[in-house]
RODO-2510 file (C-alpha; in nm, 4 decimals, decimal comma):
residues 487
     n   res          X          Y          Z
     1     m    -1,5494     4,4326    -1,7907
     2     i    -1,5920     4,5488    -1,4311
     3     n    -1,9696     4,5248    -1,4614
     4     a    -1,9443     4,1728    -1,6045
     5     l    -1,7035     4,0738    -1,3268
     6     t    -1,9301     4,2181    -1,0576
     7     l    -2,2350     4,0417    -1,1993
     8     s    -2,0479     3,7121    -1,2311
     9     i    -1,9313     3,7344    -0,8681
    10     i    -2,2868     3,8032    -0,7527
    11     g    -2,4107     3,5166    -0,9709
    12     a    -2,1468     3,2781    -0,8355
    13     i    -2,2338     3,3656    -0,4738
    14     a    -2,6048     3,3261    -0,5478
    15     l    -2,5387     2,9844    -0,7064
    16     v    -2,3410     2,8685    -0,4026
    17     i    -2,6224     2,9808    -0,1688
    18     l    -2,8851     2,8105    -0,3873
    19     l    -2,6935     2,4811    -0,4029
    20     r    -2,6392     2,4854    -0,0274
    21     a    -3,0130     2,5432     0,0192
    22     l    -3,0648     2,2304    -0,1934
    23     k    -2,8309     2,0435     0,0482
    24     v    -2,5435     2,0164    -0,1996
    25     s    -2,2048     1,9824    -0,0261
    26     w    -1,9887     2,2913     0,0270
    27     v    -1,7174     2,1531    -0,2019
    28     m    -1,9582     2,0960    -0,4912
    29     a    -2,1264     2,4343    -0,4389
    30     v    -1,7955     2,6228    -0,4401
    31     i    -1,6761     2,4343    -0,7506
    32     a    -1,9993     2,5234    -0,9319
    33     g    -1,9599     2,8900    -0,8345
    34     a    -1,5959     2,8947    -0,9493
    35     v    -1,6881     2,7377    -1,2851
    36     l    -1,9577     3,0012    -1,3381
    37     l    -1,7169     3,2818    -1,2466
    38     v    -1,4448     3,1602    -1,4833
    39     g    -1,6877     3,0742    -1,7622
    40     v    -1,8477     3,4179    -1,7728
    41     n    -1,5091     3,5929    -1,7705
    42     i    -1,3201     3,3448    -1,9879
    43     e    -1,2213     3,6060    -2,2506
    44     w    -0,9836     3,7890    -2,0132
    45     v    -0,9246     3,5106    -1,7581
    46     k    -0,7790     3,2688    -2,0159
    47     p    -0,4914     3,4972    -2,1333
    48     a    -0,3982     3,5684    -1,7718
    49     l    -0,3951     3,1997    -1,6823
    50     e    -0,1983     3,1136    -1,9967
    51     s     0,0640     3,3683    -1,8953
    52     v     0,0947     3,2020    -1,5544
    53     g     0,1081     2,8577    -1,7189
    54     k     0,3841     2,9704    -1,9570
    55     s     0,5986     3,0859    -1,6673
    56     l     0,5379     2,7660    -1,4712
    57     g     0,6099     2,5301    -1,7616
    58     t     0,4073     2,2421    -1,9076
    59     n     0,5344     1,9771    -1,6643
    60     t     0,4394     2,1874    -1,3619
    61     v     0,0925     2,2560    -1,5049
    62     l     0,0444     1,8835    -1,5708
    63     a     0,1503     1,8021    -1,2139
    64     i    -0,0938     2,0627    -1,0772
    65     s    -0,3712     1,9069    -1,2891
    66     a    -0,3011     1,5594    -1,1505
    67     v    -0,2816     1,6876    -0,7913
    68     m    -0,6085     1,8813    -0,8345
    69     m    -0,7821     1,5672    -0,9598
    70     l    -0,6572     1,3611    -0,6650
    71     v    -0,7503     1,6308    -0,4107
    72     l    -1,1056     1,6481    -0,5479
    73     l    -1,1332     1,2687    -0,5372
    74     f    -1,0200     1,2609    -0,1739
    75     l    -1,2790     1,5298    -0,0956
    76     k    -1,5423     1,2848    -0,2276
    77     v    -1,6327     1,5038    -0,5234
    78     p    -1,8000     1,2854    -0,7910
    79     v    -1,5388     1,1077    -1,0013
    80     f    -1,6324     1,2649    -1,3343
    81     i    -1,6177     1,6192    -1,1893
    82     s    -1,2782     1,5440    -1,0310
    83     v    -1,1328     1,4194    -1,3605
    84     f    -1,2906     1,7031    -1,5602
    85     g    -1,1531     1,9524    -1,3055
    86     g    -0,7983     1,8208    -1,3332
    87     s    -0,8152     1,8271    -1,7134
    88     l    -0,9630     2,1773    -1,7188
    89     i    -0,6623     2,3121    -1,5235
    90     y    -0,4358     2,1858    -1,8023
    91     f    -0,6472     2,3466    -2,0764
    92     l    -0,6818     2,6819    -1,9003
    93     f    -0,3133     2,7222    -1,8103
    94     n    -0,1634     2,5784    -2,1286
    95     p    -0,1073     2,8434    -2,3979
    96     g    -0,1961     2,7540    -2,7547
    97     i    -0,4468     2,4790    -2,6695
    98     s    -0,8068     2,5601    -2,7481
    99     q    -1,0708     2,4670    -2,4930
   100     i    -1,2793     2,3461    -2,7887
   101     i    -1,0678     2,0296    -2,7791
   102     f    -1,1909     1,9793    -2,4219
   103     g    -1,5501     1,9609    -2,5456
   104     q    -1,4609     1,7493    -2,8482
   105     r    -1,2775     1,4863    -2,6463
   106     s    -1,5619     1,4748    -2,3920
   107     v    -1,8013     1,3721    -2,6685
   108     i    -1,5653     1,1543    -2,8738
   109     g    -1,4780     0,9453    -2,5691
   110     t    -1,8355     0,8169    -2,5467
   111     e    -1,8816     0,7426    -2,9186
   112     n    -1,7253     0,3959    -2,9241
   113     p    -2,0037     0,1620    -3,0468
   114     s    -1,8788    -0,1163    -2,8161
   115     l    -1,9771     0,0981    -2,5164
   116     l    -2,3415     0,0413    -2,6100
   117     a    -2,3009    -0,2997    -2,4483
   118     i    -2,2945    -0,1263    -2,1072
   119     p    -2,6509     0,0172    -2,1093
   120     f    -2,7785    -0,2981    -2,2807
   121     f    -2,6448    -0,5376    -2,0163
   122     v    -2,7360    -0,3030    -1,7298
   123     c    -3,0908    -0,2836    -1,8662
   124     a    -3,1096    -0,6618    -1,9074
   125     g    -2,9965    -0,7087    -1,5468
   126     t    -3,2554    -0,4674    -1,4057
   127     f    -3,5308    -0,6307    -1,6117
   128     m    -3,4230    -0,9669    -1,4696
   129     n    -3,4609    -0,8312    -1,1157
   130     y    -3,8170    -0,7169    -1,1904
   131     s    -3,9086    -1,0402    -1,3724
   132     g    -3,8938    -1,2710    -1,0704
   133     v    -3,5689    -1,4264    -1,1934
   134     t    -3,3733    -1,3556    -0,8717
   135     n    -3,6065    -1,5586    -0,6481
   136     r    -3,6025    -1,8555    -0,8873
   137     i    -3,2231    -1,8607    -0,9051
   138     m    -3,1964    -1,8207    -0,5268
   139     d    -3,4280    -2,1199    -0,4805
   140     f    -3,2021    -2,3234    -0,7107
   141     c    -2,8896    -2,2115    -0,5216
   142     s    -3,0536    -2,3165    -0,1940
   143     a    -3,1195    -2,6605    -0,3402
   144     v    -2,7591    -2,7011    -0,4571
   145     t    -2,5815    -2,5746    -0,1428
   146     g    -2,8437    -2,6492     0,1249
   147     r    -2,6553    -2,9427     0,2820
   148     m    -2,3225    -2,7571     0,3091
   149     p    -2,2129    -2,5974     0,6382
   150     g    -2,3104    -2,2313     0,6340
   151     g    -2,5984    -2,3058     0,3976
   152     l    -2,7273    -1,9507     0,3444
   153     a    -2,3752    -1,8097     0,3189
   154     q    -2,3054    -2,0645     0,0442
   155     v    -2,6285    -1,9571    -0,1265
   156     n    -2,5019    -1,5979    -0,1073
   157     v    -2,1775    -1,6797    -0,2921
   158     l    -2,3384    -1,8976    -0,5594
   159     l    -2,6202    -1,6476    -0,6148
   160     s    -2,3673    -1,3672    -0,6741
   161     t    -2,1910    -1,5808    -0,9325
   162     l    -2,5064    -1,6722    -1,1216
   163     m    -2,6638    -1,3259    -1,0973
   164     g    -2,3334    -1,1739    -1,2094
   165     g    -2,3812    -1,3643    -1,5331
   166     l    -2,7123    -1,1831    -1,5782
   167     s    -2,6627    -0,8271    -1,4516
   168     g    -2,2899    -0,7469    -1,4707
   169     s    -2,3224    -0,4866    -1,1907
   170     n    -2,1472    -0,5669    -0,8599
   171     l    -2,2983    -0,2771    -0,6597
   172     a    -2,6529    -0,3713    -0,7648
   173     d    -2,5769    -0,7323    -0,6759
   174     a    -2,4394    -0,6378    -0,3307
   175     a    -2,7354    -0,4107    -0,2501
   176     m    -2,9893    -0,6722    -0,3598
   177     e    -2,8355    -0,9563    -0,1575
   178     a    -2,7811    -0,7334     0,1457
   179     k    -3,1566    -0,6690     0,1489
   180     m    -3,2705    -1,0228     0,0653
   181     l    -3,0238    -1,2565     0,2362
   182     v    -2,8517    -1,0814     0,5275
   183     p    -3,1682    -1,0444     0,7456
   184     e    -3,2480    -1,4125     0,6869
   185     m    -2,8888    -1,5115     0,7657
   186     e    -2,9041    -1,3236     1,0969
   187     k    -3,2269    -1,5046     1,1871
   188     q    -3,0463    -1,8369     1,1347
   189     g    -2,7603    -1,7442     1,3693
   190     f    -2,5017    -1,5870     1,1385
   191     s    -2,3355    -1,2745     1,2764
   192     k    -2,4152    -0,9460     1,1033
   193     e    -2,0447    -0,8916     1,0311
   194     f    -1,9944    -1,2298     0,8659
   195     s    -2,3161    -1,1961     0,6652
   196     s    -2,2129    -0,8502     0,5410
   197     v    -1,8605    -0,9610     0,4489
   198     v    -1,9819    -1,2656     0,2554
   199     t    -2,2307    -1,0456     0,0672
   200     a    -1,9718    -0,7820    -0,0254
   201     a    -1,6937    -1,0305    -0,1041
   202     s    -1,9134    -1,2498    -0,3223
   203     a    -2,0300    -0,9416    -0,5163
   204     m    -1,6642    -0,9120    -0,6239
   205     i    -1,7266    -1,2079    -0,8533
   206     t    -1,9749    -1,0077    -1,0637
   207     p    -1,7256    -0,7994    -1,2706
   208     l    -1,5229    -1,1163    -1,3360
   209     i    -1,8155    -1,3184    -1,4719
   210     p    -1,9474    -1,2434    -1,8229
   211     p    -2,1049    -1,0018    -1,9054
   212     g    -1,9168    -0,7939    -1,6426
   213     i    -1,9187    -0,4200    -1,7152
   214     a    -1,5489    -0,3998    -1,6224
   215     m    -1,4576    -0,6451    -1,9007
   216     i    -1,6551    -0,4453    -2,1574
   217     l    -1,4855    -0,1212    -2,0510
   218     y    -1,1393    -0,2758    -2,0548
   219     g    -1,1975    -0,4273    -2,3996
   220     c    -1,3017    -0,0878    -2,5402
   221     i    -1,0099     0,0987    -2,3808
   222     a    -0,7292    -0,1464    -2,4613
   223     d    -0,8751    -0,2775    -2,7891
   224     v    -0,8927    -0,6343    -2,6571
   225     s    -1,1540    -0,8869    -2,7723
   226     i    -1,4501    -0,8650    -2,5334
   227     g    -1,5504    -1,2181    -2,6330
   228     k    -1,2103    -1,3505    -2,5187
   229     l    -1,2381    -1,1568    -2,1932
   230     f    -1,5823    -1,3090    -2,1329
   231     m    -1,4399    -1,6563    -2,1941
   232     s    -1,1497    -1,5985    -1,9536
   233     g    -1,3964    -1,4618    -1,6985
   234     i    -1,5641    -1,8022    -1,6774
   235     t    -1,2438    -1,9535    -1,5349
   236     v    -1,1439    -1,6598    -1,3150
   237     g    -1,4928    -1,5930    -1,1784
   238     g    -1,5600    -1,9653    -1,1343
   239     s    -1,2304    -2,0144    -0,9474
   240     l    -1,3120    -1,7243    -0,7148
   241     c    -1,6589    -1,8673    -0,6495
   242     i    -1,5218    -2,2124    -0,5600
   243     a    -1,2452    -2,0642    -0,3411
   244     m    -1,4944    -1,8492    -0,1490
   245     m    -1,7306    -2,1430    -0,0989
   246     i    -1,4414    -2,3465     0,0460
   247     l    -1,3474    -2,0593     0,2820
   248     v    -1,7117    -2,0163     0,3903
   249     h    -1,7280    -2,3927     0,4507
   250     i    -1,4188    -2,3817     0,6783
   251     i    -1,5374    -2,0770     0,8770
   252     s    -1,8909    -2,2174     0,9111
   253     k    -1,7609    -2,5523     1,0425
   254     r    -1,5540    -2,3740     1,3080
   255     r    -1,8384    -2,1458     1,4176
   256     g    -2,1154    -2,4010     1,3955
   257     y    -2,3161    -2,2294     1,1220
   258     l    -2,5630    -2,4989     1,0239
   259     p    -2,6749    -2,6094     0,6775
   260     i    -3,0255    -2,5268     0,5559
   261     r    -3,1258    -2,8941     0,5576
   262     k    -2,9734    -3,2324     0,6399
   263     e    -3,1541    -3,4654     0,4005
   264     k    -3,0182    -3,5290     0,0527
   265     l    -3,2221    -3,4132    -0,2455
   266     t    -3,3340    -3,6691    -0,5018
   267     w    -3,2781    -3,6014    -0,8713
   268     a    -3,6504    -3,5368    -0,9077
   269     q    -3,6422    -3,2759    -0,6291
   270     l    -3,3313    -3,1128    -0,7790
   271     w    -3,5051    -3,0904    -1,1168
   272     t    -3,8049    -2,9286    -0,9454
   273     h    -3,5773    -2,6485    -0,8211
   274     l    -3,3749    -2,6257    -1,1428
   275     k    -3,6694    -2,6104    -1,3834
   276     p    -3,7903    -2,2552    -1,2908
   277     a    -3,4313    -2,1243    -1,3060
   278     l    -3,3292    -2,3042    -1,6259
   279     l    -3,4288    -2,0330    -1,8735
   280     p    -3,2456    -1,7491    -1,6907
   281     l    -2,9357    -1,9673    -1,6498
   282     c    -2,9278    -2,0213    -2,0267
   283     l    -2,8604    -1,6499    -2,0896
   284     p    -2,4812    -1,6557    -2,0216
   285     v    -2,4531    -1,9631    -2,2445
   286     i    -2,6415    -1,7840    -2,5231
   287     i    -2,4249    -1,4709    -2,4860
   288     i    -2,0866    -1,6459    -2,4850
   289     g    -2,1856    -1,9075    -2,7409
   290     g    -2,3288    -1,6464    -2,9777
   291     i    -2,0196    -1,4259    -2,9555
   292     r    -1,7814    -1,7199    -3,0024
   293     l    -1,9717    -1,8574    -3,3039
   294     g    -1,9862    -1,5129    -3,4626
   295     v    -2,3653    -1,4946    -3,4534
   296     f    -2,3514    -1,1516    -3,2884
   297     t    -2,1060    -0,9072    -3,1336
   298     a    -2,0792    -0,8275    -2,7616
   299     t    -2,2895    -0,5137    -2,8165
   300     e    -2,5589    -0,7060    -3,0032
   301     a    -2,5499    -0,9683    -2,7281
   302     g    -2,6563    -0,6957    -2,4832
   303     a    -2,9602    -0,6110    -2,6961
   304     i    -3,0492    -0,9803    -2,7194
   305     a    -3,0191    -1,0060    -2,3397
   306     i    -3,2805    -0,7287    -2,3014
   307     i    -3,5240    -0,9088    -2,5323
   308     y    -3,4585    -1,2342    -2,3475
   309     a    -3,5244    -1,0668    -2,0105
   310     i    -3,8535    -0,9195    -2,1350
   311     i    -3,9628    -1,2588    -2,2710
   312     l    -3,8878    -1,4161    -1,9308
   313     g    -4,0922    -1,1431    -1,7628
   314     l    -4,3861    -1,2240    -1,9887
   315     i    -4,3490    -1,5993    -1,9314
   316     y    -4,3337    -1,5597    -1,5530
   317     r    -4,6040    -1,2867    -1,5637
   318     e    -4,4178    -1,0763    -1,3072
   319     l    -4,2858    -0,7890    -1,5235
   320     s    -4,5406    -0,5083    -1,4868
   321     v    -4,5499    -0,1710    -1,6618
   322     k    -4,4432    -0,0108    -1,3337
   323     g    -4,1509    -0,2533    -1,3154
   324     i    -4,0435    -0,1699    -1,6716
   325     i    -4,0488     0,2047    -1,5964
   326     q    -3,8490     0,1570    -1,2751
   327     a    -3,5986    -0,0700    -1,4521
   328     c    -3,5514     0,1917    -1,7253
   329     k    -3,4923     0,4620    -1,4610
   330     e    -3,2276     0,2498    -1,2881
   331     t    -3,0627     0,1770    -1,6241
   332     v    -3,0431     0,5467    -1,7131
   333     c    -2,8951     0,6402    -1,3730
   334     t    -2,6367     0,3603    -1,3749
   335     t    -2,5361     0,4109    -1,7385
   336     g    -2,5257     0,7892    -1,7008
   337     g    -2,2832     0,7610    -1,4103
   338     i    -2,0525     0,5254    -1,6020
   339     m    -2,0576     0,7273    -1,9256
   340     l    -1,9828     1,0558    -1,7472
   341     i    -1,6699     0,8909    -1,6059
   342     v    -1,5804     0,7581    -1,9529
   343     s    -1,6252     1,1078    -2,1006
   344     a    -1,4130     1,2782    -1,8336
   345     a    -1,1387     1,0173    -1,8441
   346     s    -1,1244     1,0457    -2,2243
   347     v    -1,0222     1,4113    -2,1880
   348     f    -0,7587     1,3281    -1,9280
   349     s    -0,6249     1,0428    -2,1440
   350     w    -0,5849     1,2889    -2,4339
   351     v    -0,3806     1,5162    -2,2082
   352     l    -0,1554     1,2256    -2,1046
   353     t    -0,1114     1,1147    -2,4662
   354     k    -0,0258     1,4664    -2,5850
   355     e     0,2428     1,4969    -2,3209
   356     r     0,3796     1,1492    -2,4093
   357     i     0,3332     1,0271    -2,0533
   358     p     0,2698     0,6609    -2,1608
   359     q     0,5969     0,6516    -2,3545
   360     q     0,7952     0,8125    -2,0718
   361     l     0,6387     0,5773    -1,8167
   362     t     0,7183     0,2764    -2,0371
   363     e     1,0847     0,3755    -2,0614
   364     f     1,1062     0,4326    -1,6858
   365     i     0,9398     0,1044    -1,5821
   366     v     1,1335    -0,1054    -1,8342
   367     s     1,4546     0,0406    -1,6910
   368     i     1,3725    -0,0549    -1,3292
   369     c     1,1796    -0,3838    -1,3725
   370     p     1,4145    -0,6610    -1,4929
   371     n     1,1378    -0,9003    -1,6044
   372     k     0,7635    -0,9311    -1,6533
   373     y     0,7015    -1,0790    -1,3080
   374     a     0,8658    -0,7840    -1,1366
   375     f     0,6468    -0,5581    -1,3497
   376     l     0,3295    -0,7516    -1,2635
   377     i     0,4066    -0,7399    -0,8904
   378     a     0,4640    -0,3632    -0,9158
   379     v     0,1343    -0,3246    -1,1060
   380     n    -0,0511    -0,5330    -0,8464
   381     i     0,0757    -0,3188    -0,5586
   382     f     0,0155     0,0085    -0,7429
   383     v    -0,3362    -0,0723    -0,8717
   384     l    -0,4409    -0,2160    -0,5342
   385     i    -0,3365     0,1034    -0,3548
   386     v    -0,5033     0,3279    -0,6147
   387     g    -0,8175     0,1104    -0,6069
   388     m    -0,8494     0,1661    -0,2318
   389     f    -0,9038     0,5376    -0,2913
   390     i    -1,0493     0,5804    -0,6423
   391     e    -1,3456     0,4130    -0,8151
   392     g    -1,2423     0,1249    -1,0417
   393     n    -1,3892     0,2458    -1,3722
   394     a    -1,2142     0,5817    -1,3370
   395     t    -0,8747     0,4242    -1,2667
   396     m    -0,9217     0,1828    -1,5548
   397     i    -0,9804     0,4559    -1,8127
   398     v    -0,6794     0,6552    -1,6935
   399     l    -0,4311     0,3754    -1,6132
   400     v    -0,5021     0,1049    -1,8730
   401     p    -0,3814     0,3195    -2,1680
   402     l    -0,0583     0,3670    -1,9685
   403     l    -0,0036     0,0124    -1,8424
   404     a    -0,1349    -0,2095    -2,1258
   405     p     0,1379    -0,1013    -2,3769
   406     i     0,4066    -0,1710    -2,1134
   407     a     0,2590    -0,5190    -2,0540
   408     r     0,2827    -0,5856    -2,4291
   409     q     0,6453    -0,4674    -2,4204
   410     y     0,7187    -0,7399    -2,1640
   411     g     0,5391    -1,0038    -2,3731
   412     i     0,2548    -1,0522    -2,1228
   413     d    -0,0603    -1,2022    -2,2726
   414     e    -0,3223    -0,9266    -2,3126
   415     i    -0,5987    -1,1456    -2,1658
   416     q    -0,3907    -1,2356    -1,8600
   417     f    -0,3038    -0,8720    -1,7943
   418     a    -0,6675    -0,7659    -1,8405
   419     m    -0,7959    -1,0182    -1,5860
   420     i    -0,5175    -0,9291    -1,3378
   421     y    -0,6104    -0,5618    -1,3676
   422     i    -0,9852    -0,6236    -1,3297
   423     f    -0,9200    -0,8552    -1,0315
   424     n    -0,7140    -0,5799    -0,8646
   425     n    -0,9968    -0,3327    -0,9192
   426     a    -1,2436    -0,5788    -0,7677
   427     i    -1,0281    -0,6133    -0,4534
   428     g    -1,0065    -0,2329    -0,4321
   429     a    -1,3870    -0,2121    -0,4268
   430     l    -1,3853    -0,4263    -0,1128
   431     s    -1,0998    -0,2470     0,0638
   432     p    -1,0959     0,0536     0,2979
   433     p    -1,0962     0,3469     0,3101
   434     m    -1,3105     0,4065    -0,0041
   435     g    -1,4277     0,0544    -0,0968
   436     t    -1,7644     0,0984    -0,2687
   437     l    -1,8786    -0,2603    -0,2105
   438     m    -1,7953    -0,2340     0,1584
   439     f    -1,9885     0,0916     0,2041
   440     v    -2,2918    -0,0152    -0,0019
   441     t    -2,3253    -0,3392     0,1943
   442     c    -2,2651    -0,1801     0,5353
   443     s    -2,5144     0,0993     0,4623
   444     v    -2,7865    -0,1571     0,3896
   445     t    -2,7075    -0,4028     0,6715
   446     g    -2,6069    -0,1488     0,9379
   447     c    -2,2717    -0,3204     0,9963
   448     k    -1,9906    -0,1027     1,1364
   449     t    -1,6923    -0,0567     0,9041
   450     k    -1,4397    -0,1460     1,1751
   451     t    -1,5996    -0,4831     1,2538
   452     f    -1,6494    -0,5470     0,8799
   453     m    -1,2746    -0,5047     0,8159
   454     r    -1,1830    -0,7346     1,1055
   455     e    -1,4217    -1,0042     0,9812
   456     a    -1,2967    -0,9701     0,6229
   457     v    -0,9297    -1,0553     0,6983
   458     p    -0,9561    -1,4240     0,5859
   459     f    -1,1233    -1,3093     0,2635
   460     y    -0,8485    -1,0532     0,1961
   461     l    -0,5843    -1,3257     0,2404
   462     l    -0,7737    -1,5520     0,0006
   463     l    -0,7987    -1,2747    -0,2587
   464     v    -0,4253    -1,1989    -0,2389
   465     f    -0,3505    -1,5703    -0,2877
   466     l    -0,5756    -1,5850    -0,5952
   467     l    -0,4207    -1,2648    -0,7326
   468     l    -0,0752    -1,4222    -0,7081
   469     l    -0,2120    -1,7328    -0,8819
   470     l    -0,3363    -1,5203    -1,1732
   471     t    -0,0009    -1,3392    -1,1818
   472     f     0,2337    -1,6407    -1,1847
   473     c     0,0113    -1,8998    -1,3550
   474     p    -0,1024    -1,7618    -1,6965
   475     p    -0,3046    -2,0742    -1,7959
   476     v    -0,5626    -1,9848    -1,5284
   477     t    -0,6642    -1,6869    -1,7432
   478     t    -0,5624    -1,7979    -2,0921
   479     a    -0,6151    -2,1777    -2,1193
   480     i    -0,9892    -2,1684    -2,1899
   481     v    -0,9410    -1,8808    -2,4365
   482     k    -0,6776    -2,0730    -2,6337
   483     l    -0,8924    -2,3845    -2,6207
   484     t    -1,1967    -2,2082    -2,7712
   485     y    -1,0302    -1,9490    -2,9945
   486     g    -0,7135    -2,1401    -3,0824
   487     g    -0,3572    -2,0101    -3,0641
***
């Protein structure tokens, strides 16, 4: 045992040194070394840890697990490692629970067939980017919004909305527009801060417009119809787009940001700009229409979107073999990151379920919140704060199984609650200190975070107003769903 321990210590130190040589952070290197050390000596480490766990009690062990997960997240350890780490503490210190369950839940969590829609829609979106679709849609957006004050800023918002209906990825959308539009906006007199804020804020629309990845994830977790979520997303995402365009109009008028052109387009000229973008713009209609008519499921719609994107690439003759390979690489990286989070959060959700945390939380919240509106306000505040520090997909997989049953207990429509939750997550992605959209955009444009936050204040106020609208006016999220699905 001593020899094995000595060798494992040497191996752990060697692994830490190797990872540091490869420029891996100290935190990640130490975690890797600790995992190796425990894994090699698990046969005698586990009984010792179980003894400690028995003396501490299950509730204390669970609290330590949650604290460990949060500490790792604050240290900027990748989300899936943070969640796995917190769950592993529970399994190691809890007597009578086999670590085999840890592995089983990691795999089972990713086996939901509906999750296949994620790689399909991500792949379709990347193929669209390499098929020349983005430039055609941007040209159409320029034609539609060119006479409005702040012309290119208006193009930015409308492009995010339309591209969101093709890719479903807000970070990809923000990075693309930061590269394509922000330099051009600066040339036309827009400040770097305003250009960056508009780019990041408009990318918020992407998860709210079908086929947003967030809606697919929520539907799988809470067992809610993805088709209904897509339908509701048309109203919510469309409302956010219009509201942002109005705000951009007001700010542009005050600052003197000029339109792209002054002359009015004729119908013939508008058709000239619309014609190249018509086929890509038909994709969201095909997806939602096909799902609603029962022609295909949301997962099958993702596969159809890939075929459609490839056909467009062949028609436009811009999708090369190199582009296909690069698109596939991006799809694998994006999907891999999402599915690792899904896998890790599945383990943590099992831990919460075993300890009856959802039931205890339900009883507690029902006792302190007199009605559904008090509950929704509490959820808004809580999810907004959590979303400022933790990536949205991770919080969704952990919190939705806890909060969705409570929402049902209050009689809140499942579609309304879903869109409120996703909207909160979207705001979190734009908010400091950990807002992913903010950091992705600023890293591309070179905008300072401090000036970004100051410039974004009007947009934050607008988002809070819209969040309250979704909270207190259910028809905003449910009317179109009831109109198309009945009920």
